PLY file of the C-alpha trace (Angstrom):
ply
format ascii 1.0
element vertex 716
property float x
property float y
property float z
element edge 715
property int vertex1
property int vertex2
end_header
-0.10 -0.76 -0.18
1.48 3.54 -0.68
1.99 5.71 1.47
-0.07 8.19 -0.54
-2.97 6.35 0.04
-2.72 5.64 3.75
-5.15 8.39 4.20
-9.14 8.92 6.68
-11.62 8.70 3.96
-13.79 12.05 3.34
-13.16 15.16 2.99
-12.52 17.67 5.94
-15.67 19.03 7.17
-15.08 23.19 7.29
-15.67 24.75 11.12
-15.36 21.45 12.50
-14.30 21.69 16.11
-14.03 18.13 17.07
-14.22 14.73 15.42
-11.80 13.32 12.93
-12.39 15.69 10.67
-11.00 18.30 12.91
-7.94 16.31 13.59
-7.40 15.45 9.78
-7.40 18.83 9.16
-4.38 19.40 11.95
-2.09 16.43 10.40
-3.09 17.35 6.94
-2.39 21.20 6.89
-2.75 22.80 3.25
-0.76 25.99 4.60
0.38 26.72 7.68
0.92 29.72 9.92
4.01 29.96 12.56
2.87 33.47 14.93
4.61 34.47 17.22
7.83 33.44 15.57
10.87 35.99 16.94
14.50 36.57 14.75
16.12 34.50 17.60
17.61 32.04 16.18
16.94 28.82 18.02
13.60 30.21 19.70
10.17 28.19 19.71
9.49 29.78 16.28
12.68 29.18 14.14
12.75 25.32 15.61
9.06 25.00 14.21
10.09 26.49 10.84
13.06 24.30 10.60
10.34 20.78 10.99
8.74 21.96 8.48
11.39 22.48 5.87
13.89 19.83 6.78
11.06 17.46 6.20
10.05 19.33 3.12
6.70 20.59 3.66
4.69 21.40 0.56
2.23 23.57 1.51
2.27 27.56 2.40
4.15 28.64 5.07
3.07 32.18 6.40
5.18 33.86 9.63
3.79 36.10 12.00
6.20 38.10 14.11
5.88 41.90 15.74
9.48 42.59 14.44
8.69 41.99 10.94
11.36 41.69 8.53
12.52 38.61 6.98
13.79 34.88 7.97
15.68 32.78 5.98
13.83 34.92 3.07
10.77 34.18 4.08
8.75 37.93 4.54
7.88 38.28 8.44
3.64 40.09 8.71
3.31 42.23 11.75
0.03 40.89 12.73
-2.34 37.70 12.58
-4.85 40.13 10.29
-2.50 40.25 7.47
-3.17 36.70 7.24
-4.96 35.65 4.04
-8.53 33.43 5.12
-8.86 29.85 5.43
-5.31 28.85 6.50
-5.50 25.18 7.20
-3.38 25.41 10.96
-1.46 28.30 12.82
1.22 27.49 15.25
0.92 29.57 18.33
4.93 30.15 19.53
3.48 32.77 21.95
3.65 33.52 25.72
0.47 32.50 27.20
-0.20 36.11 27.94
-0.54 36.68 24.04
-2.45 33.65 22.92
-6.27 34.83 23.35
-5.73 37.88 21.18
-3.88 36.02 18.56
-6.45 33.21 18.56
-9.50 36.20 18.21
-7.48 37.29 15.55
-7.35 33.59 13.67
-11.26 33.70 14.21
-11.39 36.66 12.02
-9.28 35.50 9.31
-10.63 31.83 9.44
-8.09 30.34 10.84
-9.56 25.98 10.78
-6.96 24.77 13.57
-4.63 25.92 16.13
-1.80 24.67 17.86
-0.82 26.43 21.34
1.99 25.33 22.90
2.18 27.86 26.11
1.43 27.04 29.63
0.46 28.42 32.26
-3.62 27.36 32.08
-5.64 25.09 33.76
-2.10 23.21 35.12
-1.48 26.04 37.17
-4.82 26.91 38.47
-5.28 29.51 35.38
-8.99 27.57 34.38
-10.22 30.43 33.38
-8.13 31.69 30.46
-8.23 27.90 29.49
-11.81 27.92 29.13
-12.20 31.44 27.97
-9.95 30.22 25.10
-12.25 27.07 24.68
-15.12 28.63 23.98
-13.52 31.45 21.35
-11.91 28.21 19.78
-15.71 26.78 19.67
-17.84 30.00 18.60
-14.96 30.59 15.86
-14.90 26.96 14.17
-11.74 26.51 15.16
-9.63 23.29 16.18
-7.66 23.63 19.05
-4.73 21.22 20.17
-3.28 22.14 24.11
-2.24 24.10 25.75
0.56 23.41 27.14
1.18 20.66 24.94
4.50 19.32 22.93
3.24 19.30 19.95
2.29 16.09 17.35
4.24 14.28 14.62
2.42 12.27 11.33
4.79 10.38 10.33
2.21 8.88 7.74
2.94 12.12 5.52
6.13 13.08 7.24
4.84 16.29 9.32
6.53 17.57 12.47
5.07 20.19 14.39
6.89 20.91 17.18
9.94 23.25 19.07
11.75 21.19 21.14
13.90 20.62 17.89
13.96 19.91 14.76
14.18 16.63 13.74
13.68 14.66 9.89
10.46 12.50 9.98
11.14 8.79 9.27
8.23 8.69 6.55
6.29 5.46 7.59
6.39 3.04 4.08
3.57 0.34 5.15
0.27 0.15 7.51
0.13 -1.77 10.20
1.62 0.86 13.43
0.92 2.35 16.66
-0.18 5.55 17.16
0.71 7.91 20.67
-1.50 10.26 22.20
0.06 10.90 25.31
-1.35 13.47 27.94
2.54 13.60 29.06
4.27 14.90 26.39
7.72 13.54 27.76
6.07 10.07 28.18
5.43 10.42 24.10
8.81 10.60 23.92
10.06 7.56 25.84
6.92 5.89 24.04
8.52 6.24 21.11
11.80 5.45 21.43
10.52 2.02 23.29
8.64 1.44 20.16
10.99 2.34 17.98
13.68 -0.18 19.63
11.24 -2.86 19.04
11.32 -2.46 15.83
7.18 -1.04 15.64
6.28 1.48 13.35
4.66 4.41 14.82
1.90 6.37 12.87
1.45 9.56 14.95
2.56 10.55 18.45
0.34 13.63 19.78
0.68 15.33 23.07
-2.91 17.21 23.24
-1.42 18.93 26.70
-4.68 20.23 28.77
-6.99 19.50 25.97
-9.10 22.87 25.78
-10.05 21.63 22.73
-9.20 18.32 20.87
-8.91 15.67 23.01
-8.84 11.67 23.31
-12.03 10.98 21.70
-11.16 13.26 18.71
-7.71 11.21 18.11
-9.53 8.13 18.76
-11.99 9.03 16.61
-9.32 9.52 13.62
-7.28 6.55 14.30
-9.87 4.42 13.78
-10.81 5.33 10.63
-7.40 5.64 9.46
-5.83 2.97 7.43
-2.16 3.29 8.57
-2.66 2.23 12.20
-3.30 -1.06 13.76
-3.24 0.05 17.28
-3.87 2.76 19.43
-1.90 3.60 23.04
-2.81 6.25 25.49
-1.21 7.78 28.22
-4.24 10.02 30.17
-4.44 11.48 32.88
-8.13 12.65 32.62
-10.99 11.77 30.46
-12.75 14.41 30.09
-15.91 13.59 28.20
-16.48 9.61 29.31
-19.35 8.78 27.41
-18.36 10.09 24.02
-15.25 8.04 24.81
-16.32 4.81 25.66
-18.55 4.54 22.59
-15.37 5.53 20.67
-13.27 3.10 21.66
-16.32 0.56 21.53
-16.47 1.84 17.28
-12.54 0.91 17.56
-13.35 -2.05 18.65
-15.80 -3.07 16.42
-13.07 -1.40 13.82
-10.55 -3.77 14.67
-8.28 -1.10 16.74
-6.80 -2.47 20.27
-6.60 0.21 22.92
-3.96 -0.10 25.24
-4.27 2.60 28.26
-2.73 3.84 31.03
-4.72 6.27 33.45
-2.76 7.18 36.56
-4.47 7.69 39.58
-5.47 4.93 41.71
-3.94 6.78 44.73
-4.49 10.42 46.44
-1.41 11.27 45.66
-1.16 10.10 41.96
-4.56 12.16 41.53
-3.06 15.09 42.71
-0.06 15.05 40.69
-2.19 14.37 37.87
-4.58 17.89 38.39
-1.28 20.01 39.21
0.12 18.12 35.82
-2.83 18.87 33.15
-5.38 20.43 34.97
-7.43 17.63 35.37
-9.67 16.77 37.73
-9.62 13.19 39.52
-12.49 10.60 39.04
-13.66 7.31 39.91
-10.66 4.97 38.96
-12.64 2.24 39.47
-15.84 2.99 37.77
-13.35 4.26 35.21
-11.14 0.54 34.82
-14.63 -1.00 34.64
-16.05 1.00 31.89
-12.99 1.20 29.67
-11.82 -2.31 30.08
-15.89 -3.52 29.40
-15.64 -1.10 26.83
-12.42 -3.44 24.71
-9.42 -1.15 26.03
-6.61 -2.84 27.86
-6.00 -0.79 30.65
-2.47 -1.21 32.51
-0.55 -0.35 35.40
2.81 0.27 34.15
5.13 1.35 32.04
6.23 -1.60 30.67
3.12 -2.98 30.90
1.67 -0.23 27.91
4.60 -1.34 25.92
4.72 -5.10 26.35
0.87 -5.18 26.06
1.07 -2.68 22.67
3.51 -5.03 20.86
1.09 -7.94 21.32
-1.66 -6.51 19.93
0.36 -4.06 17.21
1.72 -8.05 16.12
-0.97 -9.93 16.19
-4.16 -8.61 14.73
-6.68 -11.72 16.10
-6.59 -10.97 19.96
-6.86 -14.53 21.94
-9.69 -15.05 23.80
-8.49 -18.33 25.52
-5.37 -18.64 28.49
-1.91 -19.83 27.49
0.11 -21.99 26.86
3.51 -22.49 29.04
6.75 -23.56 27.88
9.76 -24.32 29.92
12.61 -26.20 30.40
12.09 -26.21 34.61
9.50 -27.49 36.57
10.15 -25.27 39.29
8.44 -22.34 36.65
5.39 -24.50 35.92
4.70 -24.11 39.66
5.93 -20.18 39.77
3.94 -19.38 36.20
0.40 -21.22 38.40
0.92 -19.14 40.98
1.62 -15.73 39.11
-1.44 -16.30 36.37
-3.52 -17.10 39.91
-2.47 -13.87 41.11
-3.37 -11.89 38.29
-6.51 -13.65 37.66
-5.44 -15.84 33.78
-6.23 -18.85 33.23
-3.89 -21.18 32.71
-5.99 -24.69 30.36
-4.91 -27.91 30.67
-3.43 -29.02 27.65
-6.13 -31.23 25.35
-5.93 -35.35 24.82
-4.68 -34.86 20.90
-1.73 -32.77 22.06
-0.90 -35.03 25.03
-1.15 -38.04 22.99
1.10 -36.41 20.40
3.72 -35.45 22.93
4.01 -38.76 24.69
4.85 -40.36 21.53
7.79 -37.73 20.98
9.29 -37.42 24.24
11.06 -39.30 26.47
8.84 -41.48 29.16
10.34 -39.42 32.09
8.30 -35.93 30.15
4.79 -35.64 31.60
2.80 -33.47 28.95
0.85 -31.21 30.47
0.34 -27.00 30.77
2.76 -25.72 31.44
4.75 -27.98 29.49
8.56 -28.80 30.66
10.89 -30.67 28.40
13.15 -30.74 31.45
17.08 -30.31 30.03
15.90 -32.42 27.36
16.29 -29.82 24.27
20.29 -29.72 25.61
20.81 -33.04 23.44
17.32 -32.64 21.30
17.12 -28.83 20.47
14.05 -29.97 18.09
11.75 -30.14 21.10
11.61 -26.92 21.29
9.46 -26.69 17.90
7.83 -29.55 18.82
6.69 -28.63 21.35
5.48 -25.39 20.78
3.77 -26.79 17.63
1.78 -28.86 20.00
0.78 -25.76 22.34
-0.04 -23.81 18.67
-2.19 -26.47 17.84
-4.15 -27.38 20.90
-7.65 -25.40 20.50
-8.15 -25.33 23.74
-5.63 -22.16 24.37
-5.07 -19.33 23.04
-1.23 -18.00 22.45
2.37 -19.16 23.69
4.38 -18.12 26.47
8.06 -19.88 26.35
10.62 -19.14 29.19
13.86 -20.61 28.92
17.30 -20.29 29.24
18.34 -20.70 25.23
22.48 -21.71 26.15
25.58 -20.96 24.11
24.98 -18.71 20.34
24.73 -22.06 17.97
22.35 -23.32 21.10
20.03 -20.45 20.45
19.75 -20.32 17.24
18.32 -24.08 16.81
15.94 -23.30 19.32
15.11 -19.99 17.53
15.22 -22.16 13.81
12.61 -24.73 15.57
10.00 -21.78 17.03
9.87 -19.93 13.48
9.11 -23.51 11.89
6.28 -23.63 14.72
4.76 -20.40 14.08
4.08 -21.89 9.98
0.32 -21.21 9.95
0.37 -19.22 12.96
-1.82 -17.40 14.03
-2.20 -17.26 17.96
0.30 -14.64 19.60
3.87 -15.64 20.29
5.82 -13.89 23.16
9.43 -15.64 23.60
10.40 -14.90 26.93
15.05 -15.89 27.49
15.76 -16.01 30.86
18.87 -15.01 32.25
17.98 -11.15 32.89
20.93 -8.95 30.88
23.05 -12.12 30.25
24.23 -11.13 25.96
22.31 -12.87 23.04
23.91 -14.09 20.20
23.49 -11.36 16.98
22.46 -13.97 14.85
19.49 -15.06 17.18
18.73 -11.57 17.76
18.71 -11.05 13.81
16.32 -14.72 13.31
14.05 -12.91 15.94
13.73 -9.84 14.34
13.33 -10.98 10.63
10.77 -13.00 11.74
8.65 -10.39 14.04
9.18 -12.47 16.76
8.48 -10.92 20.32
11.36 -11.41 22.64
11.23 -10.52 26.54
13.67 -10.82 29.12
10.99 -11.45 32.00
8.56 -14.19 32.04
6.12 -12.13 34.71
5.55 -9.14 32.19
5.58 -11.40 29.36
2.66 -13.53 31.15
1.15 -10.06 32.68
1.01 -8.57 28.97
-0.66 -11.57 27.17
-2.96 -12.29 29.96
-4.44 -8.22 28.98
-4.59 -9.30 25.95
-6.47 -11.79 25.65
-8.94 -9.69 28.04
-8.87 -7.36 25.45
-9.68 -10.58 22.68
-12.69 -11.56 25.33
-14.41 -8.35 25.23
-14.26 -8.52 21.63
-15.91 -11.77 21.22
-18.18 -10.47 24.21
-19.71 -7.23 22.20
-20.38 -9.88 19.13
-22.77 -11.51 21.63
-24.87 -8.19 23.54
-27.70 -6.99 22.91
-30.40 -3.63 24.17
-31.53 -4.07 27.16
-35.66 -4.30 26.49
-37.94 -1.94 28.06
-39.66 -2.67 31.89
-43.21 -3.06 32.29
-45.17 -3.24 35.10
-43.03 -0.46 36.88
-44.30 1.45 39.60
-44.43 5.75 39.52
-41.53 6.74 41.24
-40.85 10.42 43.08
-37.58 12.12 42.71
-34.64 11.66 46.04
-34.38 8.18 47.92
-37.47 5.80 47.70
-39.23 4.00 50.66
-38.50 -0.03 50.79
-42.12 -1.02 49.97
-42.00 1.09 46.48
-38.27 0.43 45.51
-39.07 -3.54 46.46
-42.05 -3.25 43.94
-39.44 -2.07 40.86
-37.48 -4.88 41.71
-40.54 -7.44 41.87
-41.09 -5.87 37.65
-37.70 -6.73 36.54
-38.10 -10.46 38.05
-36.55 -10.40 41.57
-38.46 -11.94 44.15
-38.97 -10.74 47.40
-40.89 -11.75 50.64
-44.75 -12.37 50.84
-46.37 -9.20 51.73
-47.65 -5.82 52.04
-47.82 -2.88 52.73
-50.23 -1.43 55.82
-51.43 1.72 57.07
-53.22 0.43 60.45
-52.81 -2.75 62.89
-56.15 -3.77 61.59
-54.37 -3.95 58.09
-50.84 -5.86 59.07
-53.51 -8.08 60.59
-54.84 -8.88 57.77
-52.29 -9.23 55.43
-50.06 -11.85 58.32
-53.49 -14.06 57.81
-53.41 -14.57 54.06
-49.74 -14.99 54.43
-49.19 -17.06 57.42
-46.91 -16.41 61.02
-43.92 -15.93 61.57
-43.96 -12.41 60.20
-41.38 -9.21 59.95
-42.75 -5.63 60.57
-40.71 -3.05 59.06
-41.50 0.58 58.83
-41.63 2.31 56.31
-40.44 5.75 54.85
-38.07 6.91 52.38
-36.38 9.60 54.96
-35.99 6.50 57.28
-32.67 4.86 54.95
-31.49 2.90 57.90
-34.18 1.35 59.70
-32.55 -0.99 62.19
-30.53 1.44 64.01
-34.22 3.16 64.52
-35.65 0.49 65.62
-37.77 0.27 62.51
-37.07 -3.92 61.91
-38.65 -6.28 63.94
-38.03 -9.81 63.88
-40.40 -13.56 64.33
-43.86 -11.93 64.89
-45.35 -15.83 66.22
-48.89 -14.25 66.08
-51.94 -11.57 65.88
-51.33 -10.12 69.39
-47.56 -10.18 69.32
-48.07 -8.37 66.03
-50.67 -5.72 67.90
-47.75 -5.15 70.36
-45.23 -4.95 67.78
-46.93 -2.30 65.78
-46.85 -0.23 68.51
-43.56 -0.76 69.66
-42.40 -0.14 66.27
-44.17 3.21 66.02
-42.71 4.33 69.22
-38.97 3.84 68.25
-39.79 5.50 65.19
-40.86 8.05 67.28
-38.12 8.41 69.60
-35.31 8.08 67.19
-37.07 10.18 64.18
-39.35 12.85 66.26
-41.71 14.89 63.66
-41.15 11.65 61.16
-44.60 10.22 59.04
-44.43 7.16 58.12
-46.44 5.63 55.32
-46.91 2.15 57.07
-44.94 -0.44 57.62
-44.11 -3.64 56.01
-45.86 -6.87 56.88
-43.66 -9.68 55.38
-42.79 -13.89 55.83
-39.83 -14.09 57.70
-37.60 -15.81 54.75
-35.64 -18.84 54.43
-31.92 -18.41 56.09
-29.43 -18.16 53.19
-25.91 -16.49 52.19
-26.60 -12.99 52.35
-25.37 -10.87 49.36
-25.64 -7.28 47.99
-25.87 -6.23 45.19
-26.07 -2.43 44.63
-25.69 0.15 41.28
-24.72 3.27 40.66
-25.17 6.43 37.72
-21.64 7.66 38.29
-22.47 11.36 36.53
-19.02 10.53 34.27
-19.00 7.47 33.31
-22.81 5.77 33.33
-24.03 3.01 35.37
-22.40 0.21 37.22
-23.31 -2.87 39.11
-21.77 -3.79 42.53
-21.82 -7.32 43.93
-19.97 -8.90 47.52
-20.83 -10.40 50.76
-23.89 -8.65 52.37
-24.89 -7.38 55.79
-22.43 -5.75 57.33
-20.00 -7.54 56.10
-19.59 -5.46 52.36
-18.55 -2.76 54.48
-16.14 -3.98 57.16
-14.92 -6.80 54.18
-15.27 -4.90 51.26
-15.27 -8.01 49.14
-17.20 -6.98 46.33
-16.55 -7.02 41.92
-17.76 -3.59 40.47
-19.50 -4.62 36.58
-20.77 -2.96 33.78
-24.66 -2.69 33.33
-24.83 -5.27 30.35
-22.88 -7.87 31.60
-24.12 -10.86 30.56
-25.03 -13.75 33.45
-22.82 -16.64 32.26
-20.13 -13.38 32.87
-21.69 -12.33 36.41
-21.39 -16.00 37.29
-17.43 -15.60 36.25
-16.87 -12.21 38.56
-18.87 -13.38 41.78
-16.51 -16.49 41.34
-13.57 -13.99 42.02
-14.49 -12.55 45.04
-12.02 -13.65 47.76
-15.15 -15.34 49.78
-16.00 -17.29 46.69
-15.86 -21.10 48.37
-18.74 -20.51 50.35
-21.19 -19.83 46.71
-20.47 -23.94 46.64
-21.15 -24.30 49.83
-18.65 -24.21 53.30
-18.82 -25.63 56.65
-21.92 -27.28 56.77
-23.47 -24.79 54.57
-25.34 -25.65 51.33
-24.00 -24.98 47.42
-26.30 -21.77 46.78
-28.77 -21.15 43.84
-25.45 -18.86 41.84
-27.40 -18.93 38.75
-30.18 -17.38 40.01
-27.52 -14.48 41.89
-26.63 -14.13 38.06
-30.25 -13.64 37.05
-31.11 -10.30 39.51
-27.49 -9.08 39.15
-28.42 -9.00 35.64
-32.38 -7.49 36.02
-30.29 -4.71 39.16
-28.69 -3.43 35.46
-31.53 -4.02 33.06
-32.85 -1.16 35.23
-30.30 1.18 35.52
-29.95 0.67 31.63
-33.71 1.15 30.59
-34.59 3.54 33.44
-32.30 6.49 33.68
-33.94 8.59 36.48
-32.63 6.16 38.84
-29.23 6.86 40.10
-28.38 4.47 42.68
-30.04 0.87 43.55
-28.34 -1.21 46.39
-30.24 -4.31 47.54
-29.02 -5.44 51.11
-29.34 -8.26 51.79
-30.30 -10.03 48.75
-30.50 -13.74 50.08
-29.00 -16.58 47.58
-30.87 -19.73 48.93
-29.99 -23.56 48.26
-29.51 -24.17 44.75
-32.37 -24.52 42.62
-33.96 -22.76 45.16
-33.54 -18.66 43.90
-32.96 -15.65 45.99
-34.96 -13.22 47.77
-34.46 -9.59 47.80
-34.82 -8.81 51.49
-33.88 -5.03 51.40
-34.42 -2.49 48.56
-33.04 1.24 48.42
-33.92 3.02 45.62
-32.82 6.63 44.80
-34.24 8.98 41.83
-32.73 11.83 40.39
0 1
1 2
2 3
3 4
4 5
5 6
6 7
7 8
8 9
9 10
10 11
11 12
12 13
13 14
14 15
15 16
16 17
17 18
18 19
19 20
20 21
21 22
22 23
23 24
24 25
25 26
26 27
27 28
28 29
29 30
30 31
31 32
32 33
33 34
34 35
35 36
36 37
37 38
38 39
39 40
40 41
41 42
42 43
43 44
44 45
45 46
46 47
47 48
48 49
49 50
50 51
51 52
52 53
53 54
54 55
55 56
56 57
57 58
58 59
59 60
60 61
61 62
62 63
63 64
64 65
65 66
66 67
67 68
68 69
69 70
70 71
71 72
72 73
73 74
74 75
75 76
76 77
77 78
78 79
79 80
80 81
81 82
82 83
83 84
84 85
85 86
86 87
87 88
88 89
89 90
90 91
91 92
92 93
93 94
94 95
95 96
96 97
97 98
98 99
99 100
100 101
101 102
102 103
103 104
104 105
105 106
106 107
107 108
108 109
109 110
110 111
111 112
112 113
113 114
114 115
115 116
116 117
117 118
118 119
119 120
120 121
121 122
122 123
123 124
124 125
125 126
126 127
127 128
128 129
129 130
130 131
131 132
132 133
133 134
134 135
135 136
136 137
137 138
138 139
139 140
140 141
141 142
142 143
143 144
144 145
145 146
146 147
147 148
148 149
149 150
150 151
151 152
152 153
153 154
154 155
155 156
156 157
157 158
158 159
159 160
160 161
161 162
162 163
163 164
164 165
165 166
166 167
167 168
168 169
169 170
170 171
171 172
172 173
173 174
174 175
175 176
176 177
177 178
178 179
179 180
180 181
181 182
182 183
183 184
184 185
185 186
186 187
187 188
188 189
189 190
190 191
191 192
192 193
193 194
194 195
195 196
196 197
197 198
198 199
199 200
200 201
201 202
202 203
203 204
204 205
205 206
206 207
207 208
208 209
209 210
210 211
211 212
212 213
213 214
214 215
215 216
216 217
217 218
218 219
219 220
220 221
221 222
222 223
223 224
224 225
225 226
226 227
227 228
228 229
229 230
230 231
231 232
232 233
233 234
234 235
235 236
236 237
237 238
238 239
239 240
240 241
241 242
242 243
243 244
244 245
245 246
246 247
247 248
248 249
249 250
250 251
251 252
252 253
253 254
254 255
255 256
256 257
257 258
258 259
259 260
260 261
261 262
262 263
263 264
264 265
265 266
266 267
267 268
268 269
269 270
270 271
271 272
272 273
273 274
274 275
275 276
276 277
277 278
278 279
279 280
280 281
281 282
282 283
283 284
284 285
285 286
286 287
287 288
288 289
289 290
290 291
291 292
292 293
293 294
294 295
295 296
296 297
297 298
298 299
299 300
300 301
301 302
302 303
303 304
304 305
305 306
306 307
307 308
308 309
309 310
310 311
311 312
312 313
313 314
314 315
315 316
316 317
317 318
318 319
319 320
320 321
321 322
322 323
323 324
324 325
325 326
326 327
327 328
328 329
329 330
330 331
331 332
332 333
333 334
334 335
335 336
336 337
337 338
338 339
339 340
340 341
341 342
342 343
343 344
344 345
345 346
346 347
347 348
348 349
349 350
350 351
351 352
352 353
353 354
354 355
355 356
356 357
357 358
358 359
359 360
360 361
361 362
362 363
363 364
364 365
365 366
366 367
367 368
368 369
369 370
370 371
371 372
372 373
373 374
374 375
375 376
376 377
377 378
378 379
379 380
380 381
381 382
382 383
383 384
384 385
385 386
386 387
387 388
388 389
389 390
390 391
391 392
392 393
393 394
394 395
395 396
396 397
397 398
398 399
399 400
400 401
401 402
402 403
403 404
404 405
405 406
406 407
407 408
408 409
409 410
410 411
411 412
412 413
413 414
414 415
415 416
416 417
417 418
418 419
419 420
420 421
421 422
422 423
423 424
424 425
425 426
426 427
427 428
428 429
429 430
430 431
431 432
432 433
433 434
434 435
435 436
436 437
437 438
438 439
439 440
440 441
441 442
442 443
443 444
444 445
445 446
446 447
447 448
448 449
449 450
450 451
451 452
452 453
453 454
454 455
455 456
456 457
457 458
458 459
459 460
460 461
461 462
462 463
463 464
464 465
465 466
466 467
467 468
468 469
469 470
470 471
471 472
472 473
473 474
474 475
475 476
476 477
477 478
478 479
479 480
480 481
481 482
482 483
483 484
484 485
485 486
486 487
487 488
488 489
489 490
490 491
491 492
492 493
493 494
494 495
495 496
496 497
497 498
498 499
499 500
500 501
501 502
502 503
503 504
504 505
505 506
506 507
507 508
508 509
509 510
510 511
511 512
512 513
513 514
514 515
515 516
516 517
517 518
518 519
519 520
520 521
521 522
522 523
523 524
524 525
525 526
526 527
527 528
528 529
529 530
530 531
531 532
532 533
533 534
534 535
535 536
536 537
537 538
538 539
539 540
540 541
541 542
542 543
543 544
544 545
545 546
546 547
547 548
548 549
549 550
550 551
551 552
552 553
553 554
554 555
555 556
556 557
557 558
558 559
559 560
560 561
561 562
562 563
563 564
564 565
565 566
566 567
567 568
568 569
569 570
570 571
571 572
572 573
573 574
574 575
575 576
576 577
577 578
578 579
579 580
580 581
581 582
582 583
583 584
584 585
585 586
586 587
587 588
588 589
589 590
590 591
591 592
592 593
593 594
594 595
595 596
596 597
597 598
598 599
599 600
600 601
601 602
602 603
603 604
604 605
605 606
606 607
607 608
608 609
609 610
610 611
611 612
612 613
613 614
614 615
615 616
616 617
617 618
618 619
619 620
620 621
621 622
622 623
623 624
624 625
625 626
626 627
627 628
628 629
629 630
630 631
631 632
632 633
633 634
634 635
635 636
636 637
637 638
638 639
639 640
640 641
641 642
642 643
643 644
644 645
645 646
646 647
647 648
648 649
649 650
650 651
651 652
652 653
653 654
654 655
655 656
656 657
657 658
658 659
659 660
660 661
661 662
662 663
663 664
664 665
665 666
666 667
667 668
668 669
669 670
670 671
671 672
672 673
673 674
674 675
675 676
676 677
677 678
678 679
679 680
680 681
681 682
682 683
683 684
684 685
685 686
686 687
687 688
688 689
689 690
690 691
691 692
692 693
693 694
694 695
695 696
696 697
697 698
698 699
699 700
700 701
701 702
702 703
703 704
704 705
705 706
706 707
707 708
708 709
709 710
710 711
711 712
712 713
713 714
714 715
């Protein structure tokens, strides 16, 4: 494919300030103005000009500086007002104090995009000044990059807009490259060098800075359409448009463009650092993690993991959905690999029967075929066993990838191992990482040359290799799950909800409408009504005070249990009203719920929250007071399917209790998943619901379902 054909399709829309068309103007301007250039050699303006001339920019170049004159034989205009109308790109090499005036002039001259290098805006606490720039650009139809950015490089066309240094751009000659969008300009350069050292091509690098205009959403939309880009790497200290970002991420996923992202801010200090660096506001990290990973983004936690995962996804366009095959020469590493993979939640499937049989025929009797596959020291004498073992693992339908972790010996031996692997890889599309043990021990040039020639990923850390493969596999599973997802069906029979916190009796009507069982009973407004309900459902019963303002009924003495007969119920009615009156004088109750005492079971909590930035998520965990004491919970996207919910339930630290523990029966896990899915459906279809708390949801013995004993719903 010729470089000239590596383009985003379509014509850029005039005046668009966001989206792929706006980024296209930035990346492929037909004319560039440098505003704020001085006569001083080595200044920012001179560097921008040097990048244009050094890389043979073919469009028109205009220079604007207060001193006028000429620079490198080019006339210097004294004001942006002298520019012709409709220039695609203006690059501001101005201090912060001069940016607003220049931007207003660019609006008048109908400039279509600007780059603002200057700092001193939101990252320095001056958000009003940045907001004013954003307003001017938006109303003036200008796509703005920055402020506080380092610029960008388009390796597809050989265009560099930056002030750090003037350097030639090594143009991309084929597609299949990585694009880097980093809210830290320094980190952008680090990633570029890291990928270059791995012989990976880069299509674009962008430093969006404070994102007063163009942001992550715009660049993801552009790169999703860009034919030269196969993988997108993001360093994001803040996502300013979360809902739009998730839409863009899903579109990238559907287009086969994996996104690998690092987002600092798990701890308080990291959040403070992010705010001071780009003016970002710290969000809810765990909610963000839940939503972006479900959208197909590989969210990593370390720099190494970012580069390692991106390399796998860039080299292998079909991400794995099954656990890895592992090949080693060490029985100790088999145990280490199992422990490590379990600690990161990465399943290691058993080897399939056909592959076991093939290996038994080929291996010495003392070598047992399993996954991980330990070839022992036998490859020292039979080096072709490496290739044979690798092929068996790759041919195994139960395995999705291959991680090799071995010592390679001397130069001659290492080349034999590599040639065996190369032969095994013929016709293979599964990701493979060759992790060479020995830390910094030298590797033979012939070994390295073969790896480079055949695009084989080399690593010097088994843990890094497994962690990155786990991320690639999680991405593959998200892609596969998206193909089976469907919109939530609307819910009929919902009661009319008021504003704010809803009383329990109303919340339970909502749960019943989505098929979640609640205790048999009803709302009584008088003691006589309570008696009639109890006669209908049978004793013993529970009596629960009802009012939207009484969220914590137990503390108010508003829950009375095991009421055995009519006399006890009438006495309990009086006691309940007296208790609530002392606890909350003047509170008017809706009445009291009279419910049949529920059978015992495992108490769980199912909650949901509509995050103002990231949308709805669902929480599951141990119920009662344990949810606060232990924090053993899982946060899930609201549209997760029941099979995936069951998998998440078994990731709880206390998952053993689900299958019976110390005499307790195994609980009805499918019924729990069904209830969790129903809560997610509520959050997806009833936008006025902000929070749901079902605590406890009692899971009964297998086959006997679940019962929601309490329900708290909060609306807008």
